[in-house]
Structures are given as C-alpha cells and as structure tokens.
N, C-alpha and C positions, 0 to 999 in steps of 0.2 A: 452385615450392614451394607445398604445400598450406596453406590458411589455418588458423590456430588459432581455435577457437571456444570460448566459455565460457557456461555456463548455471547459474543458481542453483536449488537444490532444498531443500525443507524436509521435516522428519519429526519424529516424537516423540523421536528420538535421532539422533545423528550417523550411526550405521550405517544406520538406516532411511532417512535423507535420501539417503545414498549409493546404497543399493539402489534407491530410487525413481528416482533420476537415471539409473542404469544401465539400468533397465527402460525408462524413457521414451526414452532415446537409443539403445537397442539395442546397448549397448557392454559389453565385459568390463572388469573392474577393471584389467587390464593395459593396456587401451587408453587410459586416462585418467589425469589427475592431479586431485587435489582439495585444496581449502583450506577449513578449518573457519572459517566466518564467525561463527557463534554456536553454542555448545555446547547451548543450550536449558536448560530446567528441568523436571524431572519433575513430574507432577501428584501431588496428595496421595492419600490412601487412597480418597477418594471419586471419584477420577478427574478432579478439577477443579484449576484454578490453574496448569497447566503452560504452558510456553512452548516453541515449536518450535525445534529445531536447524536451522541453515542451513549449507549447504555450496556452494562454487563448484566446479563440475566443468569442467575444460578438456580439450579433445581436438583432434586434427588432423582437420579436415573434409575428406573425400575430394571431390575436384573431379569433377563429372559431365562426361562428354564433351559438347562443344558440339553443340547440335541445329541442324539446318539452318534458316535463317531463312525463315519462310513468306513467300510473295509475296502481298500483299494489295492488292486494287484499292481505293484510297481512295475512289473514287467510289461504291462499293457499300457502304461502311461509314458508317452514319448517325452524325453527331456528337451528343454528349450533353452540351451545356454545362449543362443543368439538373441532370444527375446530379452533375457536378463541383461545381456551386454548392451543391447539397444536402450533399455531403460536407464542403465548407468550412464551411457553416453549422453542421453537427453538431459539427465540431471546435471552432468558436468557442464553441458552447454549452457544451461540456465544459470549455473553458478558463475561461469565465465562471463556471461552477459551482465550479471549483476556487478561483478568486479570491474568490468569495463566501464559501467556507468559511474562508478565511484572514482575513477582515475581523473586527476586534474587535467584540464585542457591547456594546450599551449596558447600563448598570447596571440600568435598570428592566426591560430584556428578560431579563437574567439572574435578577433577582428573581422575575419571573413564571415563568421556566423552572424555577427551583428549586421553586416551589410545585407546578407540574405534575409534576415528577419525584418529589417526596414523595408525591403522590397515587398515582402509578404504582407506586412501590415498596410502598406500603401495600396496594394491590390485589393485588400479587404475594406479599404476606406476607414481604417482605424487610425486616429491621431494619438500617438503615444511617443514617449521618449525611450530610446533604446540606449542603455548605458552599460559599459563593460565594468565588471567587478574590479575594484581598485586594490584588492588584497594582493599580498606578495605571491600567491600561487595562481592568480588569474582564474578563479574558480567558476565564473559563469557570467551570464548576461541578465540584466534586470530590465524589465519593461515597466515604465512608470506612466501614469496618466489617470484621468477620471473615468469612472464607470467602466472598469475593465472586467467586471464580474463574468460577463458572457464569454470573454476570452479565456478565463480560468475554467469555466464549466463546472458542472456538478461533480464534487469530489476531485476536482483538478483534472478531469478527463480531457478537456480541451487544451489545457496547458501541456499535458503529456503529448497529445497529438501534434501540437504546434512544435514542440521540442523535437519530436521524431522527424517531422518534415524539414525543419531547419537543419538538423544534423545530416539528413540524407542529401539535401541540395548542397550544403557546404562540403560534404565529402566528395561530391562530384566535381566541385569547383577546385578543390585543392589536390585532388587526385589520390586521396587515401581516406581510410575510414576515420571519421571524426565524430566525437560525441560532444555536443554543445549544451552544457547545462543551462537551463532557462528558469527564471523566476518572474512572477508577475505581481507587482505590488506587495512583495514579501510573503505571498501565500505559501510558497514551498518552505520557507524558513519557519513560519508559524506551524505548518502542518508537521514538519519534522520534530519540532519541540513538543507538539501535542502527542505525537507517537511515542516519543521517549518517555513522557510523563505517564501515558497510558501503560506502556510496557513496564515501567517501574511499579505502578500501582497493582497491575495484574500479577506481576511476579511476586509481590509481597503477599497477595491473596493466595497464590498457589502454594507458597511456602507455609502459610498458616493452615490451609485446608488439606494440603497434600494431594489435591486433585487437579487434573489438567483443565485448562481453559482454552476454548476455541475462539479466535478473533475473526472479525469480518475479513472477506477476501481482500487482499492488498496488491498493489503494484509491486514490481520487483524491487525497486529502490526503497519502498516503504517496508517491505519484509526485512530487508537488510538492516534498516535503522532499528527495527525491533530486535533482531538478532544481536546487534552490537550493544544495544542498551542493557540487555540482561545477561550477556555472555559471562560476566564476572560475578553474577549472583549465585552464591552457593546453593546447591540443591535444586536449581532451576535450569532447564534447557529448553530451547525452542526447536521447532520442526516445521518445515513448509510441506504442505500436502497438496 
C-alpha cells in the first residue's frame, strides 16, 4: 500500500494556496485532497494588513522501485566524526536560540527596549503607541496604532526583523544580551493561537492516518509553539528539518 503524505501551503487566498501546492507537488486537483486550515484575511486597499490562507494537501505518494544497494569498501571510506559533531553542535545552537527567545525579559530590559523602539518608529515616521506588557512576568512590548500592516509584513517578517533590531540595539545600550519580545496590534498572539490550532488539527489527522505531515517552513519561535502544542499527544512527535 502506497503511503499517504501531507504538506501545508500558503497563499493570499485559499485558491492561491491550493494552486501553489499543486504546482509544487506536480499534482492535479483530482490527485489530492485538501483541508482549509486558515481562510486568511485580505489586505486593505493599500495592499497591507492581510493574513495568508493555509491549506493542508494530502496525496498518495508513489513508491519508487528499490535501487540495488551499492557495495562499499568501508576501509576506503574515511570516517568524519568531526562533521557529525559539528552538525550536533549546530543543532544544539539552534535549540539554545529557541530557548533563549522563550525566556521572559526583565522589566528594566523591556523599558530600555521600549525607548529604543520609540526612537526607531520616529526615524521611520510611524506614529504608534509603544506600551509595556502589564502582566506579572513583563513578557513583551506592544505596538498599537492604525494601519500597521506594513510594519508587520507578510507572514510577520517585518515584525521579526524589527524585533531583532530592537533587541540588538537594546543589548548594546544595557551592556548584555537582551531579547525584547515584540507584538504589533496583537498579530503575534493571533498567530500563536493559529499555530496551536493548526498543530492540534494536524496531529489529530496524523493519529488517524498514521502518516507524517510536512508543514510550511516556520520561524524558530513558531516551530517551538508547534512542538509544545503536540508534545503531550500520544503517538505523535514533531521534528524540525
């Protein structure tokens, strides 16, 4: 029996996401099934503020005929323990970076980051309110104002870039490495909840079908949200590639 495979695709609309998936997979619409994960939100008249639609496309993967196993003289193949160790170190560095992003910031770090962010927004000519999170753990900075879609960017790319710049400048000002969590008009909170819901739905599908599903490429913090959302689901595990 040929294995079932699933992949996630995005687009400005559900139809665009489906067409993008079909082109990428080299499939016809009759060859696949799809599930709408997120309908998305259209951009305004200026072309900003939209959110991508997301679909999960599943199809039967044709099994390739087995290739003859090559005969290798192990004595002629040099071992590369250093290369293996380097890969492990890079993986650990990525995991450390993701853990660092999830750590709560200190109140004084956020205050310094808020000042940096106000300066950056002023230089860009953007009028917006910069507010500290009032939760007990001081978890981030919120930017509020009208028409901030361009500041968020497609898929939150501009938000992430702005967060990185703010964190870098703040780190120089306070004399130590600081991560300044940033949200704009609640985009990050909405995105995180969407990811959790998608992760739960895909996990349920994986448990039912017994087949792996590949999601769209994600940022480090987004991958971590997916990992955490399904880590306690019996029979399901996640893996970053």
